[in-house]
VEXKE-132004 format. One record per residue: residue number from 1; residue in one letter; x, y, z of N, C-alpha, C, O in turn. Coordinates in steps of 0.05 Angstrom, whole numbers. Atoms other than C-alpha are relative to their C-alpha. Layout:
nr  rest  neast  nnorth  nup  caeast  canorth  caup  ceast  cnorth  cup  oeast  onorth  oup
NUM  a  X  Y  Z  X  Y  Z  X  Y  Z  X  Y  Z
...
//
This chain:
nr  rest  neast  nnorth  nup  caeast  canorth  caup  ceast  cnorth  cup  oeast  onorth  oup
1  m  11  -14  6  -2  -5  -5  26  31  9  41  35  28
2  q  -13  -32  -9  28  78  -19  -3  1  30  -15  -14  45
3  h  -1  -10  -24  43  116  42  1  22  -8  19  31  -23
4  k  -5  -21  4  21  177  42  -1  24  27  -18  26  44
5  d  -10  -20  -22  46  233  89  -23  29  -6  -19  50  -18
6  v  13  -28  -1  -17  277  100  -14  -2  18  -32  -17  22
7  p  6  5  -32  -23  299  171  -31  -4  9  -48  13  1
8  g  18  -14  -12  -81  288  208  -12  -33  -16  -35  -37  -7
9  s  15  17  21  -100  216  150  -2  -29  25  10  -36  45
10  p  14  13  -9  -131  168  175  12  -36  8  4  -56  -4
11  i  -24  38  17  -79  94  183  -6  -24  21  -2  -25  45
12  m  7  28  -4  -98  32  200  16  -14  11  29  -22  -9
13  h  -7  18  -8  -62  -16  248  8  -27  -1  1  -33  21
14  a  16  16  12  -58  -86  224  32  -24  10  56  -18  9
15  s  -12  17  -1  -28  -152  243  -3  -30  -3  -24  -41  3
16  m  23  22  9  -27  -219  219  30  -16  10  53  -7  10
17  r  -22  20  7  17  -281  231  -17  -37  -1  -41  -43  4
18  e  9  28  1  12  -362  221  -3  -18  11  13  -34  20
19  v  13  15  -30  -35  -394  263  4  -16  1  8  -20  25
20  e  -9  30  6  -19  -467  242  11  5  -29  3  22  -44
21  t  -11  5  22  28  -488  185  -17  10  -30  -34  -4  -41
22  g  15  -12  31  0  -451  117  -23  14  3  -37  15  -17
23  l  14  -8  -4  -48  -414  151  -2  35  3  12  54  8
24  f  -14  -41  -17  -45  -340  169  -32  22  3  -49  31  -12
25  s  25  -18  -6  -94  -299  205  1  27  1  23  30  11
26  a  -3  -23  2  -100  -224  199  -20  21  19  -43  18  12
27  e  9  -20  -9  -128  -167  244  -2  30  -11  15  38  -26
28  y  -5  -14  7  -149  -107  234  -27  14  4  -49  5  -2
29  p  28  -26  -15  -197  -45  262  -13  13  -28  -1  17  -49
30  t  21  -5  24  -257  -22  216  -21  38  8  -35  47  27
31  n  10  -27  -6  -279  54  204  17  18  12  14  21  37
32  p  -8  -19  -3  -233  106  207  -19  23  12  -42  30  5
33  d  7  -29  -21  -246  166  255  11  15  6  12  23  29
34  p  -22  -17  -25  -198  212  261  -6  22  21  12  33  34
35  g  -7  -4  -23  -229  244  307  -18  -12  32  -32  0  48
36  a  9  7  -13  -243  189  349  30  -26  14  29  -50  19
37  a  -21  11  -17  -166  178  382  -9  -11  14  -31  -9  24
38  g  8  19  -23  -158  125  425  -34  -10  8  -49  -13  28
39  i  35  21  5  -227  93  415  3  -28  -14  -3  -30  -38
40  e  0  19  7  -215  23  408  -20  -8  -30  -42  -17  -26
41  r  24  19  17  -252  -2  341  -6  -29  0  9  -47  7
42  p  9  30  6  -282  -62  329  23  -24  -32  31  -18  -54
43  q  -18  4  3  -241  -113  310  -2  -27  -38  -14  -48  -37
44  e  3  20  32  -238  -156  225  24  -21  4  45  -20  17
45  t  -12  35  2  -207  -220  220  -5  -11  -37  -27  -5  -48
46  h  -11  4  32  -184  -245  140  22  -26  11  43  -25  24
47  i  -3  27  6  -173  -318  136  19  -4  -24  11  10  -43
48  g  2  13  10  -125  -353  93  36  -14  -15  60  -11  -13
49  t  -28  27  5  -77  -406  61  36  20  -9  59  13  -4
50  d  -18  -19  22  -31  -349  21  19  31  16  9  54  12
51  a  6  -33  -29  7  -289  83  -1  40  -41  -5  64  -44
52  e  -1  -20  9  13  -252  22  -17  11  -28  -12  28  -45
53  s  33  -12  18  -57  -246  -20  -17  4  34  -41  7  33
54  v  24  4  -12  -85  -247  53  16  46  16  8  66  29
55  k  -8  -26  -7  -40  -184  63  -1  26  -24  2  50  -17
56  f  21  -15  32  -64  -148  -10  -21  -1  12  -26  22  17
57  w  41  -8  -10  -142  -155  21  7  12  22  -3  34  23
58  v  11  -28  -16  -127  -122  85  19  27  -11  17  45  5
59  e  -12  -36  11  -82  -54  43  -26  -6  -10  -41  4  6
60  e  24  4  14  -149  -76  -1  -41  37  7  -54  56  -1
61  v  19  4  -14  -200  -70  50  2  32  26  -15  40  42
62  a  -3  -23  -16  -162  -5  85  -12  13  -17  -33  23  -10
63  v  4  -20  7  -165  34  24  -36  11  -16  -45  31  -28
64  k  28  11  9  -235  17  5  -12  31  32  -19  55  28
65  q  13  -3  -27  -257  40  83  19  33  0  6  53  4
66  g  -4  -26  -6  -215  99  85  25  17  8  26  42  10
67  f  -17  10  -8  -155  90  105  30  11  -29  28  4  -52
68  t  -3  -3  7  -96  123  81  31  -19  -3  46  -24  -21
69  q  -30  15  -7  -35  81  119  -5  -42  0  -29  -47  4
70  v  -7  12  -22  -22  10  140  18  3  7  36  11  -8
71  v  -27  12  -28  26  -3  198  -10  -22  2  -33  -29  2
72  w  6  35  -1  39  -78  202  11  -5  28  34  -13  26
73  d  -7  7  -11  47  -89  271  11  -23  6  23  -23  27
74  e  -17  25  -10  74  -159  272  -10  -13  -39  -25  -13  -58
75  l  3  26  33  79  -204  209  13  -23  -5  37  -27  1
76  p  -28  20  6  100  -266  185  27  -7  -7  33  -6  -31
77  a  -33  -5  17  181  -278  182  -4  1  -28  12  17  -37
78  q  -2  4  27  159  -293  105  5  29  -8  21  31  -27
79  l  14  -15  13  142  -228  93  8  26  22  -5  47  23
80  m  -14  -20  -16  180  -185  142  37  10  -27  54  -1  -41
81  p  -19  -21  20  229  -128  105  34  -24  5  37  -31  28
82  h  -24  7  0  303  -168  94  21  19  8  25  39  -7
83  k  -13  -24  7  351  -128  117  31  -6  -2  46  12  -7
//
């Protein structure tokens, strides 16, 4: 997902983990509301057998919901950037 530096723009924090070998679960909030800072949003879950596809799905949902950036707080090792 493209990262846009727009002050006050809604940012989605998401996490994904491998719950079983080859089964990935991502959790992310719904409905951005920049005026509700600090308020916990309801969580959605997306499950799939391909980590890249699950990541792509969540990032597409973020765009459709009006988020401008996704920050991945947790990702499976195979999706972590190599240093």
